[in-house]
Every structure is written in C-alpha cells, then in structure tokens.
C-alpha positions in Angstrom: 0.0 0.0 0.0 1.3 3.5 -0.9 0.4 6.9 0.5 -0.5 9.4 -2.2 -1.1 13.1 -2.0 -3.0 15.0 -4.7 -2.8 18.8 -4.7 -4.9 20.8 -7.2 -6.2 24.1 -8.3 -9.6 24.1 -10.0 -11.3 27.1 -11.7 -14.8 25.7 -12.4 -14.6 22.4 -10.6 -13.4 20.2 -13.5 -9.9 19.6 -12.2 -11.3 18.9 -8.8 -13.5 16.3 -10.4 -10.5 14.8 -12.2 -8.5 14.7 -8.9 -11.4 12.8 -7.3 -11.4 10.3 -10.1 -7.6 9.8 -9.7 -8.0 9.3 -6.0 -10.9 6.8 -6.5 -8.7 4.6 -8.8 -5.7 4.7 -6.5 -7.9 3.7 -3.5 -9.4 0.9 -5.4 -5.9 -0.6 -5.6 -5.7 -0.4 -1.8 -3.7 2.8 -1.6 -4.3 5.7 0.8 -4.9 8.9 -1.1 -5.3 12.4 0.4 -6.8 15.3 -1.6 -5.9 18.9 -1.0 -7.5 22.0 -2.7 -4.7 24.5 -3.0 -7.1 27.3 -2.0 -7.8 25.5 1.3 -4.1 24.9 1.9 -3.0 28.6 1.7 -4.3 32.1 1.3 -3.9 31.9 -2.5 -4.7 35.5 -3.4 -2.1 36.8 -0.9 0.5 34.3 -2.0 0.0 35.1 -5.7 -0.1 38.9 -5.2 3.3 38.9 -3.5 4.9 38.0 -6.8 2.0 38.1 -9.3 3.1 35.9 -12.2 1.0 36.2 -15.3 0.9 34.5 -18.7 1.4 36.4 -21.9 -2.3 36.8 -22.8 -2.9 38.6 -19.5 0.1 40.9 -20.0 -0.9 41.6 -23.6 -4.4 42.5 -22.4 -3.0 44.9 -19.9 -1.1 46.6 -22.7 -3.9 46.5 -25.3 -7.1 46.9 -23.3 -6.3 48.3 -19.8 -9.1 48.3 -17.3 -7.7 51.2 -15.4 -4.9 53.8 -15.8 -2.8 52.0 -13.2 -1.3 48.8 -14.7 -0.7 45.9 -12.4 3.0 45.0 -12.0 2.8 41.5 -13.4 5.8 39.2 -13.6 6.1 37.4 -16.9 6.9 33.7 -16.7 10.6 34.1 -17.5 11.0 36.7 -14.8 9.1 34.5 -12.3 11.3 31.5 -13.0 14.4 33.6 -12.6 13.2 35.0 -9.3 11.8 31.8 -7.7 12.6 31.6 -4.1 11.8 29.3 -1.1 8.8 30.8 0.7 9.3 30.3 4.5 5.6 29.7 4.7 6.2 26.2 3.1 9.5 25.4 4.8 7.9 22.5 6.8 6.4 20.8 3.8 9.4 18.4 3.1 8.9 17.0 6.6 5.1 17.1 6.5 5.1 15.3 3.1 7.7 12.7 4.0 5.0 10.1 4.7 3.9 10.3 1.0 5.3 7.9 -1.6 3.9 9.9 -4.5 2.6 13.5 -4.9 0.5 14.7 -7.8 0.1 18.4 -8.8 -2.9 19.3 -10.9 -4.3 22.3 -12.7 -6.4 23.4 -15.7 -4.3 24.3 -18.7 -4.0 28.0 -19.5 -2.2 28.7 -22.7 -0.1 25.5 -22.4 0.8 26.3 -18.8 -0.7 25.6 -15.3 -2.9 28.3 -13.8 -0.7 31.3 -12.7 -1.7 30.7 -9.0 -0.5 27.1 -9.3 2.8 28.3 -10.9 3.3 30.8 -8.0 2.7 28.0 -5.4 5.2 25.6 -7.2 7.9 28.3 -7.4 7.5 29.1 -3.7 8.0 25.5 -2.7 11.3 24.5 -0.9 13.7 22.2 -2.7 13.0 18.5 -1.8 15.5 15.7 -1.6 15.2 14.1 -5.1 13.6 11.0 -3.5 10.0 12.2 -3.3 8.3 11.0 -6.4 5.9 13.4 -8.2 3.7 13.6 -11.2 1.5 16.2 -12.9 -2.1 16.0 -14.0 -4.2 18.4 -16.0 -7.6 19.1 -17.5 -7.9 20.9 -20.8 -9.9 21.6 -23.9 -8.0 19.2 -26.1 -4.8 21.3 -26.4 -2.2 21.1 -23.6 1.0 21.7 -25.8 4.2 21.3 -23.8 2.4 21.6 -20.4 4.0 18.3 -19.3 7.5 19.4 -20.2 7.0 22.6 -18.2 5.8 20.7 -15.2 8.7 18.3 -15.4 11.1 21.3 -15.5 9.6 23.0 -12.5 9.2 19.8 -10.4 12.8 18.7 -11.2 14.0 22.1 -10.2 12.2 21.8 -6.9 13.9 18.5 -6.1 11.2 16.0 -7.0 11.7 12.7 -8.8 9.3 13.3 -11.7 7.7 10.1 -12.9 5.0 11.1 -15.4 1.9 12.9 -16.4 -1.9 12.4 -16.6 -4.4 14.5 -18.5 -8.0 14.5 -19.7 -10.3 16.7 -21.7 -13.7 16.7 -20.2 -16.1 19.6 -21.1 -15.0 22.8 -22.7 -16.5 24.9 -19.9 -15.1 28.2 -21.2 -17.4 28.0 -24.3 -20.5 28.3 -22.2 -19.9 31.9 -21.3 -20.5 32.6 -25.1 -23.6 30.3 -25.5 -27.2 31.3 -25.1 -28.0 28.1 -23.3 -26.5 25.0 -21.8 -28.1 21.7 -22.6 -27.5 20.0 -19.2 -28.5 16.5 -20.3 -26.3 16.6 -23.4 -23.3 17.9 -21.5 -23.9 15.4 -18.7 -23.9 12.5 -21.1 -20.6 13.8 -22.5 -19.2 14.1 -19.0 -20.1 10.4 -18.3 -18.3 9.4 -21.5 -15.3 11.4 -20.5 -15.3 9.9 -17.0 -15.1 6.4 -18.5 -12.2 7.4 -20.7 -10.4 9.0 -17.8 -10.7 5.9 -15.6 -9.1 3.8 -18.3 -6.2 6.2 -18.7 -5.8 6.6 -14.9 -5.6 2.8 -14.4 -2.9 2.6 -17.2 -1.0 5.3 -15.4 -1.2 3.5 -12.1 0.0 0.3 -13.7 3.0 2.3 -14.9 3.6 3.8 -11.5 3.4 0.4 -9.8 6.1 -1.0 -12.1 8.2 2.1 -12.0 11.7 1.8 -10.6 12.1 4.6 -8.1 15.9 4.6 -8.7 15.4 5.4 -12.4 15.1 8.9 -13.8 12.0 9.7 -15.8 12.8 11.0 -19.2 10.3 13.1 -21.2 11.1 12.3 -24.8 9.1 15.1 -26.3 7.8 15.0 -29.9 9.9 13.8 -32.8 11.4 16.2 -35.4 8.5 15.8 -37.8 6.0 16.3 -35.0 7.8 19.5 -33.9 7.8 20.9 -37.4 4.1 20.0 -37.9 3.3 21.5 -34.6 4.7 24.9 -35.3 1.8 26.2 -37.4 -0.7 24.6 -35.0 0.9 26.3 -32.0 1.0 29.7 -33.8 -2.6 29.4 -34.9 -3.7 28.3 -31.4 -1.7 30.9 -29.6 -2.6 33.8 -31.8 -6.1 32.5 -32.3 -6.7 32.3 -28.5 -5.2 35.8 -28.1 -7.5 37.2 -30.7 -10.6 35.5 -29.3 -9.9 36.6 -25.8 -9.2 40.2 -26.8 -12.3 40.5 -28.9 -14.8 38.3 -27.1 -13.8 37.9 -23.5 -11.4 40.4 -21.9 -13.1 43.0 -19.7 -15.4 43.3 -16.7 -18.9 44.6 -16.5 -22.0 44.4 -14.2 -25.7 44.8 -14.5 -26.3 46.6 -11.3 -30.1 46.0 -11.4 -29.3 42.2 -11.2 -26.5 42.4 -8.6 -27.6 41.4 -5.1 -24.3 42.5 -3.5 -23.6 38.9 -2.3 -19.9 39.3 -2.8 -19.6 35.8 -4.2 -17.3 37.0 -7.0 -15.1 39.0 -4.5 -14.7 36.1 -2.2 -14.1 33.5 -4.8 -11.6 35.2 -7.1 -8.4 33.1 -6.7 -6.2 36.0 -7.5 -8.0 38.5 -5.2 -8.5 41.0 -8.1 -12.2 41.8 -7.6 -13.0 44.5 -5.1 -16.0 46.8 -4.3 -16.4 50.3 -5.8 -17.7 53.3 -3.8 -21.3 52.1 -4.2 -20.6 48.6 -3.0 -20.6 46.9 -6.4 -17.9 44.5 -7.6 -15.2 45.9 -9.9 -12.0 44.5 -11.4 -9.4 47.1 -12.4 -6.9 44.6 -13.8 -6.9 41.7 -16.2 -6.9 38.3 -14.5 -6.1 34.8 -15.7 -9.8 34.4 -16.7 -10.6 31.2 -14.9 -14.3 32.3 -15.4 -15.3 31.4 -11.9 -16.8 34.8 -11.0 -18.9 34.7 -14.2 -20.1 31.1 -13.7 -20.7 31.4 -9.9 -22.6 34.7 -9.9 -26.1 33.6 -8.7 -28.0 36.2 -10.7 -25.9 36.3 -13.8 -25.2 40.0 -13.2 -21.6 39.8 -14.2 -20.2 39.8 -17.7 -16.8 40.3 -19.3 -17.2 41.6 -22.8 -20.6 42.3 -24.5 -20.2 38.9 -26.2 -20.7 37.2 -22.7 -23.6 39.4 -21.6 -26.7 37.4 -20.8 -25.1 34.1 -21.8 -25.6 30.7 -20.1 -22.4 30.2 -18.3 -21.2 26.9 -17.0 -23.6 25.5 -14.4 -21.2 23.1 -12.6 -20.7 19.4 -12.9 -23.2 18.6 -10.2 -26.0 20.1 -12.3 -24.9 18.0 -15.4 -24.8 14.8 -13.3 -28.2 15.6 -11.8 -29.7 16.0 -15.3 -28.4 12.5 -16.3 -29.7 10.9 -13.1 -33.1 12.6 -13.7 -33.2 11.2 -17.2 -32.4 7.7 -15.9 -35.2 7.9 -13.4 -37.6 9.0 -16.1 -36.5 6.1 -18.3 -37.0 3.6 -15.5 -40.5 4.9 -14.7 -41.5 4.7 -18.4 -40.5 1.0 -18.5 -42.6 0.1 -15.5 
C-alpha cells in the first residue's frame, strides 16, 4: 500500500473532479490517497499577489485593453522563473510530506501552462531531496501543448523525482460563457463518457507507477522532429487565435447593477483576489486576470459579464447540475419502463 497526495487548483470544478477520479482509482488498488485543494491549503490571493506571475495573454491584455490607468505590475513567466525563491511559509512541507510515496500536482491548462496561481505555489516551494516522487495532471480543452514538459522542468528544479503525467479533456466549460443556453443533459452524457475514458487512462498510469523503478530517472522524450515541425503552425494558430478570441470576445469586466444582489460571491471566490468593491458597494475588477471564469459562472443572478459577447449568456452550471440531469433522465426512463 502506498500513501499518495494530490494537490490541485480548479477554476470551475473540473480539475477537482478529475483529482477525485484519480483518488478513486488509487484507492481501489488499496492505496491511501489524500486530496488537497490549493485554496484550502494557503491564502492563495495573498500568495499570488506577493509575486504576481501572469501568462502572456494577460500581460498583452493589460497593454492593449487596460481596465484602469494603473497597470498591475505583473511578472512574466521568464522573470518569475528567474526570481523563484523558497517561501518560509512552506518550509515545513518536506517533513510534512515525508510520509507520502507519491505526490500529484494538478491544474487546468491555461495557454499550455498551469494556472498562474499554481505556478506561484510551485515556485514558492522549498527544494526537496530528489527522493520524493511526483507527477503532474491536467484538464484541458484538447490542447495542452508542452504543459507536461513545463511541469517536469519545475518539479525537477524543486527536487522532486518526476515520474510522469496524466491529462484528460472533459467539457470545454469556457465556451458556455458565449452560449445562449447550456443543454444540461447533453453535457452530462458527454461528462459520463469522458469519465469512463479518464478511468481507463488513470488505471494505465497506475500500472506504470506500480512498475516504475524509483531509482530510475524519468525522461520526457518530447515529440519527434517531424511532429515538432508539424506542430509549429498549430501552436502559432492556437496561440494567436486564442489571443484574438480573448481580446475580442472575453477580456473586460462589467456588471448589470439591477441584477446584482451584493452577495460578494465574486469577490470572495476570485483566486487572484482581483475583484473588489467600488464606492457604491458593487464589484469591480481594475486589472486583467487569468480568466478562470469562476466569477462569471458562480454569480447567482448572472449579473456579471466580461465583454458584450458574454452578456446574458448561459455560463457553466457546474458538474453537479450536469450529473443531476443525467440521473433525472435515468429515473424517467425507469418509470417509463414500469
């Protein structure tokens, strides 16, 4: 029996769901698996804001479409990597995690990288002893690029013995902020299908972990030469395409004050702590964020929007709603057969 720890950040709940599936399969093999939400482990907004690392699309948005006249002093990824330091807040973790045989770090994929808040946490970790095995896991929309290679680089640098990677595309939740409605049953059936696919992949990964020689060094081979050449136009199209779509259909922050009930859900739930209250008590965001979409999806009245393209749209209702729709349909089918 092994002791496993899974640490994750989840924007809309999908990575949390994936982490739960991973834990379930590990525990079915007789292992003990602990699950930690990064936001429950530390004050994530404060941690991130001390050295606010941001990905290029956020930095570009600050330059092209500033939300205020006072730009936020973001650190780009190269600068963040150069200035990585051991945060005293986490100095006890090597001793605290000594009981674990394997540690997994999970995040949604943002422009081929982990969420900036997860990057900040990883860079603030102390250096471990090269004996603690670690792996990465991710949820994405079908394109994760060199996410695995980046995670291997960071975890190797932090003294972990990196042993591999797991990933799964579930539901493209970001698209729902541009849709007029969300078909809960259709999305729920897709989720069930993706769950089955994920379970197969997770079990294959566990088979690999069980046979892995802890004294060996994991080597990420990367794509071959032909794959690299073929991937160049794809990466350019994806990167510039995403940047175009975000700039024209997403970036911004607005509120329908007539619908806002001043519940402060968006303020309390922003993982970067970038939403505050204006002089009238309404939420406002003066800087571009990583656009995890949580505030938009969690607003109970749909009062928030980013650009006009997201105004009055469906939003992502959460995995529980999709699962309930499938269960309700199953109950109706059973009643119709009796």
